[in-house]
C-alpha positions in Angstrom: 79.7 97.1 99.0 78.5 95.8 95.4 75.2 97.5 95.4 76.5 100.8 96.9 78.9 101.3 93.9 78.7 101.3 90.0 81.8 99.8 88.8 83.4 100.7 85.3 86.8 100.6 83.7 87.8 100.8 80.1 90.9 101.3 77.9 92.3 101.5 73.9 95.9 101.1 73.1 97.3 104.8 70.9 97.1 105.3 66.9 96.4 101.9 65.6 98.5 100.1 68.2 96.8 96.4 69.6 98.5 96.6 72.9 98.5 99.0 75.8 100.9 99.4 78.2 98.4 100.9 80.7 96.8 98.5 83.2 94.1 98.9 85.1 91.6 97.3 87.6 88.5 97.9 89.8 86.7 95.8 92.4 84.1 95.9 95.2 85.3 93.0 98.0 83.1 92.5 101.2 83.5 95.9 102.9 86.1 97.8 100.6 85.7 98.9 96.9 89.8 99.2 95.3 90.0 100.7 91.9 93.5 101.8 90.3 95.3 102.5 86.8 99.0 101.8 85.9 100.3 103.9 82.8 103.7 102.0 82.2 106.6 104.2 81.2 106.8 104.3 77.5 110.7 104.6 77.4 111.2 101.6 79.5 112.0 98.4 78.3 109.4 96.7 80.5 106.9 99.2 81.6 103.9 97.3 80.0 105.3 94.3 82.2 105.7 96.5 85.3 102.1 98.0 84.9 100.1 94.1 84.9 102.7 93.4 88.1 101.0 96.6 90.0 97.7 95.9 89.0 97.6 92.4 90.1 99.6 92.3 93.3 97.1 95.5 94.5 94.4 93.8 93.6 95.2 90.7 95.5 96.5 92.0 98.1 93.6 94.1 98.8 91.6 91.3 99.1 92.8 89.9 102.6 94.9 92.8 103.7 95.9 92.3 107.6 93.2 92.9 110.1 95.3 94.7 112.2 96.0 97.2 109.3 94.1 100.0 108.9 93.7 101.6 105.3 96.6 104.0 104.8 99.6 101.3 106.2 98.1 98.9 103.7 98.2 101.6 101.1 101.9 102.6 101.9 102.7 99.4 103.1 101.7 97.2 99.7 103.0 100.2 97.1 106.7 99.8 98.8 106.5 96.6 98.3 105.8 96.4 94.9 107.8 99.1 94.2 111.1 97.0 95.9 109.8 93.9 94.1 110.1 95.6 90.8 113.3 97.8 91.3 115.0 94.3 92.5 114.1 92.3 89.7 114.2 95.5 86.9 118.5 95.2 87.9 118.7 91.5 88.0 117.1 91.3 84.7 117.8 94.3 82.5 120.9 95.6 84.9 119.0 99.2 85.8 115.5 100.2 86.2 113.0 99.0 83.5 110.5 98.1 85.0 108.6 101.4 85.2 105.3 102.6 86.0 103.0 105.1 87.4 100.3 104.4 89.9 96.8 106.3 90.6 94.5 104.8 92.9 92.0 104.6 95.4 90.2 102.8 98.1 87.1 103.3 99.8 85.6 101.7 102.9 82.4 102.9 104.4 82.1 106.5 104.5 85.8 107.4 103.7 87.8 107.5 100.6 91.6 106.8 100.7 93.7 108.0 97.5 97.3 107.2 96.6 99.4 108.3 92.9 102.9 107.8 92.3 103.6 109.5 88.8 101.4 111.8 87.2 98.4 109.7 86.1 95.8 112.2 87.8 92.7 111.5 90.5 89.5 113.6 89.6 86.3 113.8 92.2 83.2 114.9 90.7 80.5 116.2 93.4 77.6 118.3 92.1 78.9 119.2 88.8 82.9 120.2 89.9 85.5 118.5 89.2 88.5 118.3 91.2 91.3 116.9 90.9 92.9 114.8 93.7 96.2 113.6 92.9 99.6 115.2 92.8 102.2 114.8 89.4 105.4 113.6 90.1 107.0 115.8 87.7 110.0 117.8 87.0 107.4 121.1 86.5 103.8 121.3 85.4 102.8 120.2 82.3 106.2 118.5 81.8 106.1 115.0 81.0 110.1 113.8 83.1 108.6 111.7 85.9 110.4 112.6 89.2 108.7 109.6 91.0 107.8 106.7 89.3 107.3 102.4 91.1 110.7 100.6 90.0 112.5 103.6 89.2 114.2 103.7 92.8 114.7 101.5 95.6 112.1 103.0 97.8 109.3 105.6 96.3 107.2 108.3 98.6 103.6 108.2 97.4 101.1 111.4 97.6 98.1 110.1 100.1 95.4 111.4 100.5 91.6 110.8 102.4 88.4 112.1 102.3 84.4 111.5 102.9 81.9 110.4 100.3 79.0 111.1 99.5 75.8 109.9 98.0 76.2 110.9 93.8 79.8 111.3 93.9 81.8 109.9 91.0 85.9 109.1 91.0 87.5 108.7 87.9 91.0 107.4 88.2 92.8 107.9 84.5 96.3 107.7 82.3 97.4 110.9 81.4 96.6 109.9 78.0 92.9 110.7 78.9 94.0 114.4 80.3 95.9 115.2 77.4 93.0 115.3 75.1 90.2 116.1 76.9 90.0 119.4 79.3 88.3 119.1 82.6 84.7 120.9 81.6 84.9 117.7 78.4 85.5 115.1 81.4 82.8 116.9 83.6 79.7 116.7 80.6 80.9 112.8 79.3 81.9 111.4 82.7 78.7 108.5 82.8 81.4 105.4 83.2 84.7 104.9 81.9 83.7 103.5 78.5 81.5 106.2 77.6 84.8 109.1 78.4 87.6 106.7 76.7 85.5 106.5 73.9 84.3 109.9 73.6 88.1 110.3 73.7 88.9 108.6 71.1 86.1 109.8 68.8 87.3 113.6 69.6 90.9 111.9 67.7 89.1 110.7 65.2 90.1 107.0 66.5 93.8 107.7 66.8 94.7 108.5 69.8 98.1 109.6 70.7 99.0 107.9 73.4 97.5 104.9 75.2 94.1 105.8 77.6 92.4 104.1 80.7 89.7 104.9 82.9 88.4 103.7 85.7 85.3 105.4 87.2 83.6 104.8 90.2 80.1 105.9 91.3 78.6 106.4 94.6 75.1 105.1 95.1 74.7 104.9 98.4 77.1 105.0 101.7 77.8 101.6 104.2 75.8 101.9 106.9 77.7 99.6 108.8 80.1 102.3 109.8 77.5 104.4 111.1 76.5 101.5 113.6 80.2 100.9 114.3 80.9 104.6 115.3 77.9 104.7 117.9 79.4 105.1 121.1 78.0 102.0 122.9 79.4 100.2 125.7 79.1 96.2 125.6 78.4 94.9 128.8 80.5 91.9 130.8 78.3 90.2 132.4 74.5 89.8 132.2 72.4 88.7 134.9 68.7 87.5 135.1 65.8 89.8 135.8 68.3 92.7 134.7 66.9 96.0 132.9 68.1 96.8 129.8 66.1 100.1 127.9 62.9 98.2 129.0 63.6 95.2 128.4 64.0 92.7 131.1 66.2 89.1 130.8 64.6 86.4 131.3 67.1 83.9 130.9 70.1 82.8 128.3 69.3 81.1 125.3 72.8 79.9 124.1 75.4 78.6 126.5 78.3 81.5 126.2 75.3 83.9 127.3 75.1 86.3 125.0 71.7 86.2 123.4 68.7 86.2 126.1 65.1 85.7 126.0 63.7 88.8 127.1 60.4 90.1 127.8 59.0 94.0 127.5 55.5 94.8 127.9 54.7 91.2 128.0 55.7 90.5 124.7 58.9 88.2 124.1 61.8 88.7 122.0 65.5 87.9 121.5 68.7 90.2 122.6 71.8 89.5 121.1 75.0 91.3 122.5 78.5 90.7 120.9 81.0 88.5 122.8 82.9 90.2 125.6 86.1 90.1 123.8 85.0 93.2 120.5 85.3 95.3 123.8 88.8 95.0 122.3 89.0 93.3 119.0 88.2 95.4 116.0 87.5 92.3 114.0 84.9 90.9 116.2 82.8 94.0 116.9 83.0 94.5 112.9 81.2 91.0 112.1 78.6 91.9 115.3 78.1 95.1 113.6 77.6 93.5 109.9 75.2 90.7 111.1 73.4 93.1 113.2 73.0 95.4 110.1 72.3 92.2 107.9 69.2 91.2 110.6 67.6 94.6 110.3 67.7 94.8 106.3 66.7 91.1 105.4 62.9 91.3 105.4 61.4 88.7 104.4 58.9 85.8 106.2 62.5 83.1 105.6 63.6 85.3 108.8 62.9 86.1 112.6 61.9 90.4 112.4 64.9 92.5 113.8 65.1 95.7 114.8 68.1 98.0 116.1 66.5 100.2 118.7 67.7 103.8 117.9 67.8 105.1 121.4 69.9 101.7 123.1 72.5 102.6 125.8 74.6 99.1 124.7 75.4 97.6 122.0 72.9 94.8 121.2 69.8 94.1 118.4 66.1 92.5 118.9 65.0 89.9 117.2 61.5 88.3 117.5 61.0 85.1 119.7 59.8 82.2 117.7 58.4 79.4 119.6 58.6 75.9 118.7 61.5 73.6 118.2 64.8 73.2 115.9 65.0 70.8 113.1 68.0 68.9 114.7 65.4 68.8 117.6 62.7 67.1 115.7 65.0 65.2 113.9 66.4 63.5 117.2 62.6 62.0 117.8 62.2 60.9 114.2 62.8 60.9 110.4 61.3 63.6 108.8 58.4 63.1 106.1 58.7 62.7 102.3 56.3 65.9 102.3 58.4 67.7 105.2 61.4 67.5 103.0 60.1 68.5 99.8 58.7 71.9 102.0 61.8 72.3 103.7 64.5 71.9 100.4 61.6 74.3 98.9 61.9 77.0 101.8 65.6 76.7 101.7 66.0 77.0 98.3 63.8 80.2 98.3 65.4 82.0 101.3 68.8 81.2 99.6 68.0 82.8 96.3 66.9 85.8 98.7 69.6 86.1 100.0 71.5 85.6 96.6 69.7 89.1 95.2 71.7 90.9 98.0 75.0 89.1 97.2 74.7 87.3 100.3 75.0 83.5 101.6 73.9 82.1 104.4 77.3 80.0 105.2 76.1 77.7 107.8 72.6 76.0 106.7 72.0 73.2 109.2 69.2 71.9 110.9 70.5 73.7 114.5 69.6 76.5 112.5 66.2 76.3 111.3 63.1 77.0 113.3 59.9 75.1 113.1 57.1 76.9 114.1 53.3 77.2 113.5 51.5 79.8 111.6 47.6 79.6 110.8 47.6 76.1 111.5 50.2 75.0 109.8 54.3 74.6 110.4 56.4 76.4 108.8 60.4 77.4 108.3 62.4 79.9 109.9 66.0 80.3 109.2 68.2 81.8 111.9 72.0 82.9 112.8 72.4 86.3 110.9 75.8 85.8 112.3 77.0 83.1 109.8 75.8 85.3 106.8 78.3 86.5 104.1 79.0 87.9 100.8 79.1 85.4 97.8 82.3 84.4 96.6 83.7 85.4 99.6 86.4 83.1 100.7 86.2 82.3 103.8 88.0 79.2 104.9 86.3 77.1 107.1 83.0 79.3 107.9 80.4 77.3 108.9 80.2 73.9 110.3 82.4 71.0 109.0 80.0 68.4 108.6 77.9 70.4 106.1 80.9 72.3 103.8 81.4 71.1 101.0 84.9 69.5 99.8 86.1 72.8 97.9 85.6 74.6 100.9 87.7 72.5 102.5 90.7 73.5 99.9 89.8 77.5 100.5 87.8 77.7 97.5 85.1 80.7 97.4 81.5 80.3 99.0 79.2 79.6 96.2 75.9 78.7 95.2 76.9 74.7 95.0 78.6 74.7 98.1 75.3 76.4 99.9 73.3 73.8 97.7 75.8 70.9 99.3 74.4 72.0 102.8 71.1 72.0 101.8 71.6 68.7 100.4 73.7 67.3 103.5 70.5 69.1 106.1 67.9 67.3 103.7 69.9 63.4 104.0 70.3 63.8 107.9 66.9 64.9 108.4 65.4 61.6 106.0 68.3 59.4 107.9 69.4 60.7 110.7 73.0 60.3 109.2 75.9 62.3 108.1 76.4 61.5 104.6 80.1 61.4 105.0 80.0 60.8 108.7 80.0 63.3 111.1 83.4 66.0 110.8 85.3 67.5 113.1 86.6 71.1 113.2 90.2 71.2 111.2 89.8 67.8 109.7 90.7 66.9 106.1 88.0 64.7 105.5 87.8 62.0 102.6 84.8 62.2 101.2 84.0 58.0 99.7 81.0 57.5 98.4 77.8 58.0 100.6 74.9 55.4 101.3 72.0 55.8 98.7 69.0 58.2 100.5 66.8 54.7 100.2 68.9 52.3 101.6 68.7 54.6 104.8 64.6 54.9 104.3 62.5 53.5 102.0 59.6 55.4 101.7 61.5 58.0 99.6 60.9 58.7 96.3 63.5 57.6 93.6 63.5 61.0 92.0 63.3 62.7 95.5 66.8 60.6 95.7 68.4 61.6 93.0 67.8 65.6 93.9 69.6 64.9 97.3 72.0 62.9 95.9 73.4 65.1 93.3 73.3 68.2 96.0 75.6 66.4 98.0 77.6 65.1 95.1 81.6 65.5 96.3 82.4 66.2 92.6 81.8 70.1 92.1 80.8 69.1 87.9 78.1 66.7 88.8 76.2 68.9 91.6 73.6 71.2 90.9 75.6 74.6 90.1 72.5 76.8 90.8 69.6 76.9 93.6 67.2 77.3 90.5 68.5 73.8 89.1 67.7 72.1 91.7 64.3 74.2 92.5 63.3 73.3 88.8 63.6 69.4 89.8 61.3 69.6 92.9 58.8 71.2 91.4 59.3 68.8 88.0 59.5 64.9 89.6 59.0 63.6 86.1 62.1 65.1 84.9 64.9 64.1 87.6 66.7 61.6 85.7 68.2 59.2 87.4 71.4 59.8 89.6 74.1 56.9 89.2 77.7 57.3 91.7 80.3 57.4 88.2 82.3 54.9 90.3 79.2 52.2 90.7 79.4 49.3 88.6 77.2 48.8 85.4 74.2 46.8 87.0 74.3 49.3 89.7 73.8 52.3 86.8 71.8 50.5 84.3 70.4 47.9 85.6 67.7 47.4 82.9 69.8 47.1 80.2 72.1 44.8 81.9 69.1 42.3 82.9 67.3 42.7 79.2 71.1 42.1 77.8 71.4 39.3 79.8 67.6 37.9 79.0 68.8 38.3 75.1 71.5 36.4 75.8 70.3 33.9 77.3 67.6 33.2 74.7 70.1 33.0 72.1 72.4 30.4 74.1 69.1 28.4 74.4 67.9 28.5 71.0 71.5 27.3 70.0 71.3 24.4 72.2 67.8 23.5 71.2 69.1 24.1 67.5 72.1 21.6 68.0 69.8 19.3 70.0 67.9 18.8 67.1 70.7 18.6 64.6 
């Protein structure tokens, strides 16, 4: 979603105050965007605290909402939960409702806009130059500042809910009432560039002396998530597939994977790979979402690092097509022999370039390993291809244990987000295994919590590896995140500049292992001094 929206949030305290009772947040997650503004009730003892608590609670819960809930249920349930929490805590701490705040929020998923508000913080949609208010003010009467509903006011709350479609070019504005107290709708329309510009304009209009705390969140829609359109296509998922079966002109030759959902197929004498979703996706919407996402990534990631892929327009079933690449996997290659040093260097550069390409799309592969790397020939030269679009995820996703355990960085076993550093670890393990035919930390089983003991140095297992390349690989597989490469560019630079690679030493290694030259030099000097002393004593 990040590349499909432009997000901004900004706020100023009233008058000459240093702090504001408003709180706001806006965040793009894997497949949705959430934005919200809370205006802590000034007359309450803990309005500011309530506003901050609600923003934090909603952002945290929408990071990983229950997969079985739709957006409307999630919004309603989370609002009621935080309302109950604040109301109960307020009675305990203040013996009355003092943790009070308004709430205005929107959630965008695909081409749908979901919204809710409690209180009088407004939500606007600007489309084609026309500004329309989407929220409803819970006030005693129009224009009144007396709230009939607020988060934390009573044991239960009934938010105003709305839903609509979004279009490219739309701008959604969520604000505290401090903004609308200063600006008319026409001024909002003329200055709705981003949150910062709008709030600063309001402040300037008041000679930088705002009468109330003023905050805004602006979400600009740059494009619509095509995955939603793909998912809504009414296409059957086949339960059984048979050899020589023909689907849309493609003849099924043989399954390529044991689950028989990926097939080698032929059309007009040319071979392709046809991939179907798992049968369970017929009933499991989450599995269907994953397959649609996989197919979409395969189609849009057009680069020589990956097989070419298409989603045929006139499909009679749900599947996508990839080019068939003849060759062997890196796993098959290293079962025969370790790869040569020059091959390892090319492999490292390939994986870093492919990972950097994915990073431009805010993506990571998620399952780099020899099994997912194909070796084929092009113009008489061996080249690599990276496969398995199903593992690709957004960077910083919390996809605990996603990937293959033996290639997962230690922090991934603790639920940390996937990152450049964790992908570098997988690249390092792949290089280590390719040159030594061993895992640096042993083979790790699913659901195992491994202990990352000291790995043997690469040159202990393969003397042909130069010291500079060993240092790069050992730094890539360093369990300590602080001592590992943080970015692809750092590792890529050292590969291109071997003379600048600093020797790698395990911090727990002995001094003679870390600084052998210094130790031997020191020992020589001490020995020389001792000999001089002995000669002096003998002569005396």
